[in-house]
NULO-583819 format. One record per residue (C-alpha): residue number from 1; residue in three letters; chain; y, x, z. Coordinates in steps of 0.02 Angstrom, whole numbers, plus 50000, padded with zeros to 5 digits. Example, Ala and Ser with C-alpha at 12.3 -4.5 7.8 and 13.67 -1.06 7.14 Angstrom:
BEGIN
{1, 'ALA', 'A', {49775, 50615, 50390}}
{2, 'SER', 'A', {49947, 50684, 50357}}
//
This chain:
BEGIN
{1, 'MET', 'A', {40761, 40606, 48216}}
{2, 'THR', 'A', {40792, 40580, 48033}}
{3, 'ALA', 'A', {40757, 40408, 47965}}
{4, 'SER', 'A', {40864, 40333, 47826}}
{5, 'PHE', 'A', {40900, 40181, 47936}}
{6, 'LEU', 'A', {40984, 40281, 48072}}
{7, 'PRO', 'A', {41165, 40233, 48103}}
{8, 'GLY', 'A', {41323, 40330, 48062}}
{9, 'PHE', 'A', {41314, 40484, 48173}}
{10, 'ILE', 'A', {41163, 40566, 48091}}
{11, 'HIS', 'A', {41213, 40512, 47917}}
{12, 'ALA', 'A', {41386, 40589, 47940}}
{13, 'TYR', 'A', {41313, 40764, 47922}}
{14, 'GLY', 'A', {41263, 40731, 47743}}
{15, 'THR', 'A', {41106, 40836, 47770}}
{16, 'LYS', 'A', {40997, 40875, 47620}}
{17, 'LEU', 'A', {40811, 40888, 47654}}
{18, 'TRP', 'A', {40674, 40953, 47541}}
{19, 'VAL', 'A', {40498, 41025, 47553}}
{20, 'GLU', 'A', {40460, 41199, 47488}}
{21, 'GLU', 'A', {40294, 41290, 47511}}
{22, 'GLY', 'A', {40239, 41160, 47638}}
{23, 'ARG', 'A', {40392, 41176, 47750}}
{24, 'THR', 'A', {40543, 41064, 47769}}
{25, 'HIS', 'A', {40710, 41144, 47727}}
{26, 'GLY', 'A', {40882, 41074, 47762}}
{27, 'SER', 'A', {41062, 41113, 47718}}
{28, 'CYS', 'A', {41227, 41048, 47781}}
{29, 'ALA', 'A', {41408, 41094, 47747}}
{30, 'VAL', 'A', {41517, 41142, 47894}}
{31, 'ARG', 'A', {41647, 41006, 47923}}
{32, 'PRO', 'A', {41815, 41033, 48009}}
{33, 'ASP', 'A', {41772, 40907, 48145}}
{34, 'MET', 'A', {41615, 41007, 48189}}
{35, 'LEU', 'A', {41727, 41146, 48257}}
{36, 'VAL', 'A', {41790, 41173, 48434}}
{37, 'PRO', 'A', {41970, 41106, 48428}}
{38, 'GLY', 'A', {42099, 41241, 48397}}
{39, 'THR', 'A', {41967, 41364, 48334}}
{40, 'ASP', 'A', {41857, 41391, 48182}}
{41, 'ARG', 'A', {41699, 41401, 48288}}
{42, 'ILE', 'A', {41563, 41271, 48261}}
{43, 'ARG', 'A', {41501, 41178, 48413}}
{44, 'ILE', 'A', {41324, 41219, 48471}}
{45, 'GLY', 'A', {41297, 41032, 48494}}
{46, 'HIS', 'A', {41316, 41006, 48307}}
{47, 'LEU', 'A', {41190, 41144, 48276}}
{48, 'ALA', 'A', {41074, 41050, 48396}}
{49, 'SER', 'A', {41100, 40894, 48291}}
{50, 'LEU', 'A', {41046, 40984, 48134}}
{51, 'VAL', 'A', {40895, 41058, 48223}}
{52, 'ASP', 'A', {40850, 40882, 48278}}
{53, 'ILE', 'A', {40862, 40821, 48098}}
{54, 'VAL', 'A', {40764, 40962, 48015}}
{55, 'GLY', 'A', {40645, 40996, 48159}}
{56, 'GLY', 'A', {40601, 40812, 48169}}
{57, 'SER', 'A', {40564, 40799, 47983}}
{58, 'PRO', 'A', {40400, 40888, 47945}}
{59, 'PRO', 'A', {40335, 40854, 47769}}
{60, 'HIS', 'A', {40224, 40710, 47826}}
{61, 'GLY', 'A', {40375, 40611, 47885}}
{62, 'PRO', 'A', {40505, 40596, 48025}}
{63, 'LEU', 'A', {40454, 40596, 48208}}
{64, 'LEU', 'A', {40520, 40515, 48367}}
{65, 'PRO', 'A', {40560, 40544, 48508}}
{66, 'THR', 'A', {40630, 40717, 48544}}
{67, 'LEU', 'A', {40564, 40790, 48708}}
{68, 'ASP', 'A', {40657, 40955, 48721}}
{69, 'LEU', 'A', {40776, 41060, 48619}}
{70, 'ARG', 'A', {40852, 41233, 48638}}
{71, 'VAL', 'A', {40981, 41320, 48530}}
{72, 'GLN', 'A', {41036, 41501, 48558}}
{73, 'LEU', 'A', {41173, 41591, 48462}}
{74, 'LEU', 'A', {41120, 41764, 48404}}
{75, 'GLY', 'A', {41287, 41806, 48325}}
{76, 'PRO', 'A', {41450, 41727, 48268}}
{77, 'PRO', 'A', {41421, 41564, 48174}}
{78, 'PRO', 'A', {41499, 41539, 48002}}
{79, 'THR', 'A', {41666, 41450, 47995}}
{80, 'ALA', 'A', {41638, 41365, 47827}}
{81, 'GLY', 'A', {41510, 41346, 47689}}
{82, 'GLU', 'A', {41330, 41287, 47697}}
{83, 'LEU', 'A', {41211, 41303, 47843}}
{84, 'GLN', 'A', {41028, 41330, 47798}}
{85, 'LEU', 'A', {40884, 41278, 47912}}
{86, 'VAL', 'A', {40695, 41282, 47896}}
{87, 'ASN', 'A', {40562, 41193, 47999}}
{88, 'GLU', 'A', {40433, 41323, 48053}}
{89, 'PRO', 'A', {40291, 41229, 48142}}
{90, 'LEU', 'A', {40222, 41314, 48297}}
{91, 'LYS', 'A', {40102, 41176, 48350}}
{92, 'SER', 'A', {40049, 41008, 48280}}
{93, 'SER', 'A', {39923, 40916, 48387}}
{94, 'GLN', 'A', {39878, 40734, 48407}}
{95, 'ARG', 'A', {40014, 40713, 48539}}
{96, 'PHE', 'A', {40147, 40846, 48509}}
{97, 'PHE', 'A', {40240, 40932, 48368}}
{98, 'VAL', 'A', {40330, 41095, 48410}}
{99, 'ALA', 'A', {40438, 41191, 48287}}
{100, 'GLU', 'A', {40552, 41341, 48276}}
{101, 'VAL', 'A', {40708, 41309, 48170}}
{102, 'PRO', 'A', {40811, 41464, 48127}}
{103, 'ILE', 'A', {40988, 41432, 48063}}
{104, 'ARG', 'A', {41068, 41544, 47932}}
{105, 'ALA', 'A', {41234, 41553, 47844}}
{106, 'ASP', 'A', {41215, 41525, 47657}}
{107, 'GLY', 'A', {41163, 41689, 47576}}
{108, 'ALA', 'A', {41117, 41775, 47740}}
{109, 'SER', 'A', {40943, 41849, 47766}}
{110, 'ARG', 'A', {40951, 41841, 47956}}
{111, 'PRO', 'A', {40986, 41688, 48065}}
{112, 'PHE', 'A', {41143, 41676, 48171}}
{113, 'ALA', 'A', {41053, 41552, 48286}}
{114, 'SER', 'A', {40875, 41521, 48343}}
{115, 'SER', 'A', {40804, 41358, 48408}}
{116, 'THR', 'A', {40645, 41273, 48464}}
{117, 'ILE', 'A', {40612, 41087, 48475}}
{118, 'THR', 'A', {40470, 40974, 48534}}
{119, 'PHE', 'A', {40430, 40795, 48480}}
{120, 'MET', 'A', {40299, 40668, 48518}}
{121, 'ASN', 'A', {40197, 40676, 48358}}
{122, 'ASP', 'A', {40231, 40493, 48319}}
{123, 'ARG', 'A', {40287, 40461, 48142}}
{124, 'VAL', 'A', {40426, 40333, 48121}}
{125, 'PRO', 'A', {40342, 40183, 48036}}
{126, 'GLY', 'A', {40402, 40128, 47867}}
{127, 'VAL', 'A', {40502, 40285, 47828}}
{128, 'PRO', 'A', {40463, 40388, 47672}}
{129, 'GLU', 'A', {40399, 40566, 47677}}
{130, 'VAL', 'A', {40527, 40705, 47667}}
{131, 'GLY', 'A', {40586, 40729, 47488}}
{132, 'THR', 'A', {40560, 40547, 47441}}
{133, 'ALA', 'A', {40694, 40470, 47553}}
{134, 'PRO', 'A', {40878, 40461, 47499}}
{135, 'PRO', 'A', {40996, 40597, 47563}}
{136, 'LEU', 'A', {41073, 40566, 47734}}
{137, 'THR', 'A', {41248, 40536, 47668}}
{138, 'ASP', 'A', {41286, 40353, 47704}}
{139, 'GLY', 'A', {41412, 40393, 47840}}
{140, 'ALA', 'A', {41486, 40553, 47768}}
{141, 'GLY', 'A', {41663, 40486, 47785}}
{142, 'LEU', 'A', {41646, 40448, 47970}}
{143, 'SER', 'A', {41729, 40553, 48104}}
{144, 'PHE', 'A', {41620, 40629, 48240}}
{145, 'HIS', 'A', {41768, 40622, 48358}}
{146, 'ASP', 'A', {41793, 40435, 48328}}
{147, 'MET', 'A', {41608, 40395, 48344}}
{148, 'LEU', 'A', {41590, 40487, 48510}}
{149, 'ALA', 'A', {41754, 40430, 48589}}
{150, 'VAL', 'A', {41724, 40546, 48737}}
{151, 'ARG', 'A', {41809, 40511, 48904}}
{152, 'TYR', 'A', {41829, 40632, 49050}}
{153, 'PRO', 'A', {41821, 40529, 49212}}
{154, 'ASP', 'A', {41834, 40680, 49327}}
{155, 'ALA', 'A', {41845, 40869, 49328}}
{156, 'CYS', 'A', {41661, 40901, 49289}}
{157, 'SER', 'A', {41604, 40751, 49186}}
{158, 'ALA', 'A', {41608, 40686, 49008}}
{159, 'GLU', 'A', {41560, 40507, 48964}}
{160, 'ILE', 'A', {41525, 40400, 48811}}
{161, 'SER', 'A', {41484, 40217, 48783}}
{162, 'TRP', 'A', {41317, 40166, 48710}}
{163, 'GLU', 'A', {41326, 40085, 48540}}
{164, 'PRO', 'A', {41208, 40075, 48390}}
{165, 'ARG', 'A', {41295, 40202, 48278}}
{166, 'ILE', 'A', {41254, 40341, 48401}}
{167, 'GLY', 'A', {41078, 40275, 48430}}
{168, 'ASN', 'A', {40909, 40325, 48359}}
{169, 'GLY', 'A', {40853, 40153, 48300}}
{170, 'PRO', 'A', {40669, 40126, 48347}}
{171, 'HIS', 'A', {40681, 40191, 48526}}
{172, 'GLY', 'A', {40843, 40103, 48567}}
{173, 'THR', 'A', {40924, 40252, 48652}}
{174, 'VAL', 'A', {41067, 40373, 48622}}
{175, 'LEU', 'A', {41021, 40510, 48499}}
{176, 'GLY', 'A', {40965, 40673, 48577}}
{177, 'ALA', 'A', {41091, 40757, 48461}}
{178, 'VAL', 'A', {41232, 40656, 48541}}
{179, 'GLN', 'A', {41168, 40694, 48716}}
{180, 'SER', 'A', {41169, 40879, 48673}}
{181, 'LEU', 'A', {41351, 40869, 48618}}
{182, 'LEU', 'A', {41396, 40774, 48776}}
{183, 'ALA', 'A', {41314, 40908, 48884}}
{184, 'GLU', 'A', {41411, 41043, 48792}}
{185, 'LEU', 'A', {41576, 40951, 48817}}
{186, 'ALA', 'A', {41543, 40924, 49002}}
{187, 'ALA', 'A', {41505, 41109, 49026}}
{188, 'GLU', 'A', {41665, 41163, 48939}}
{189, 'HIS', 'A', {41766, 41035, 49036}}
{190, 'ALA', 'A', {41698, 41095, 49204}}
{191, 'LEU', 'A', {41747, 41274, 49160}}
{192, 'ALA', 'A', {41922, 41229, 49100}}
{193, 'PRO', 'A', {42009, 41287, 49260}}
{194, 'ARG', 'A', {41933, 41460, 49228}}
{195, 'GLY', 'A', {41996, 41468, 49049}}
{196, 'ARG', 'A', {41922, 41414, 48882}}
{197, 'HIS', 'A', {41735, 41442, 48865}}
{198, 'VAL', 'A', {41609, 41403, 48730}}
{199, 'VAL', 'A', {41424, 41366, 48750}}
{200, 'THR', 'A', {41313, 41498, 48671}}
{201, 'ASP', 'A', {41143, 41439, 48737}}
{202, 'LEU', 'A', {41098, 41256, 48766}}
{203, 'ASP', 'A', {40927, 41206, 48834}}
{204, 'MET', 'A', {40898, 41016, 48840}}
{205, 'ARG', 'A', {40760, 40909, 48918}}
{206, 'PHE', 'A', {40754, 40724, 48874}}
{207, 'LEU', 'A', {40681, 40615, 49012}}
{208, 'ASN', 'A', {40716, 40429, 48986}}
{209, 'ARG', 'A', {40799, 40318, 48859}}
{210, 'VAL', 'A', {40972, 40248, 48887}}
{211, 'LYS', 'A', {40955, 40063, 48929}}
{212, 'VAL', 'A', {41133, 40007, 48963}}
{213, 'GLY', 'A', {41263, 40145, 48962}}
{214, 'PRO', 'A', {41387, 40220, 48974}}
{215, 'VAL', 'A', {41307, 40392, 48974}}
{216, 'ARG', 'A', {41389, 40518, 49090}}
{217, 'ALA', 'A', {41356, 40705, 49088}}
{218, 'ARG', 'A', {41397, 40794, 49251}}
{219, 'ALA', 'A', {41408, 40983, 49248}}
{220, 'GLU', 'A', {41377, 41095, 49398}}
{221, 'VAL', 'A', {41436, 41275, 49388}}
{222, 'LEU', 'A', {41295, 41387, 49451}}
{223, 'GLU', 'A', {41366, 41560, 49421}}
{224, 'VAL', 'A', {41522, 41637, 49345}}
{225, 'ASP', 'A', {41562, 41819, 49313}}
{226, 'ALA', 'A', {41677, 41911, 49195}}
{227, 'GLY', 'A', {41564, 41891, 49045}}
{228, 'HIS', 'A', {41472, 41726, 49062}}
{229, 'ALA', 'A', {41449, 41565, 49158}}
{230, 'SER', 'A', {41289, 41468, 49192}}
{231, 'LEU', 'A', {41291, 41280, 49218}}
{232, 'ARG', 'A', {41169, 41139, 49251}}
{233, 'VAL', 'A', {41212, 40974, 49166}}
{234, 'GLU', 'A', {41133, 40808, 49213}}
{235, 'LEU', 'A', {41149, 40654, 49103}}
{236, 'ALA', 'A', {41132, 40482, 49180}}
{237, 'ASP', 'A', {41137, 40301, 49122}}
{238, 'GLU', 'A', {41283, 40237, 49226}}
{239, 'GLY', 'A', {41233, 40057, 49194}}
{240, 'SER', 'A', {41060, 40086, 49270}}
{241, 'PRO', 'A', {41092, 40164, 49442}}
{242, 'GLY', 'A', {40984, 40315, 49476}}
{243, 'ARG', 'A', {40919, 40327, 49297}}
{244, 'ARG', 'A', {40923, 40509, 49240}}
{245, 'VAL', 'A', {40907, 40520, 49051}}
{246, 'ALA', 'A', {40918, 40708, 49020}}
{247, 'PHE', 'A', {40966, 40874, 49094}}
{248, 'ALA', 'A', {41019, 41039, 49021}}
{249, 'TYR', 'A', {41056, 41219, 49062}}
{250, 'ALA', 'A', {41206, 41293, 48972}}
{251, 'LEU', 'A', {41257, 41475, 48957}}
{252, 'CYS', 'A', {41442, 41495, 48916}}
{253, 'ARG', 'A', {41555, 41640, 48873}}
{254, 'PRO', 'A', {41745, 41652, 48874}}
{255, 'LEU', 'A', {41808, 41602, 48703}}
{256, 'ALA', 'A', {41886, 41772, 48665}}
{257, 'GLU', 'A', {41726, 41866, 48712}}
{258, 'ALA', 'A', {41619, 41747, 48610}}
{259, 'GLY', 'A', {41715, 41796, 48454}}
{260, 'GLY', 'A', {41850, 41662, 48469}}
{261, 'PRO', 'A', {41941, 41584, 48394}}
{262, 'GLY', 'A', {41795, 41608, 48275}}
{263, 'HIS', 'A', {41751, 41712, 48125}}
{264, 'ALA', 'A', {41632, 41706, 47980}}
{265, 'ALA', 'A', {41459, 41779, 47988}}
{266, 'ALA', 'A', {41442, 41893, 47839}}
{267, 'PRO', 'A', {41277, 41889, 47742}}
{268, 'THR', 'A', {41161, 42030, 47791}}
//
């Protein structure tokens, strides 16, 4: 979801996009407010946001809406510097566009995270092709924390209000990137009594647009052992009773075992 008209949240990443050898590439600097508080470990939800930006921007122009998205950490993410992504198309049909988007630390030959993403192959009207639109930097001074303004109404839920700056414009819903972050936060919150955990694998399915809000993510712990925890997270539009907007499966690890508080991934 990468149109120049999108409100603050997407622009705040300051992502640079360009086309090289027929593929879209993207880069983004790690910001302090992209890290898990008290650590130097980047949130997987922010990686999902960047996958949404680069994966949804094939050379022929940005696509909407996102149907599914999965990000898996393969190793410790970098704590600073530039992140490098490339859109590797797997399928482009009349209806669907599917891509793999590996994520590398600047200077590394191997990715520290893998991802796949699916879109309806509907180009956003009136938006330039990749490489001809201005950089996504309009909101670079905005705080992710302030834009999300997350609340925790109970022991297993995280909630945000719906407003335009976290929306995706044409489809009038909350960005899939924001929903991914909310699912991550709900999973971590539900595991808090068991100690600090971080999400290392996030698998999202987007079902319906948010009509009213607020959006609440409820996490259900499925399994916990010494090395990992599995959770199911359901996102609902609280202003539209019974309206499920997305669900996710999250695999978490205790912060210390996941490499916490965080450390740099050296180029390989």
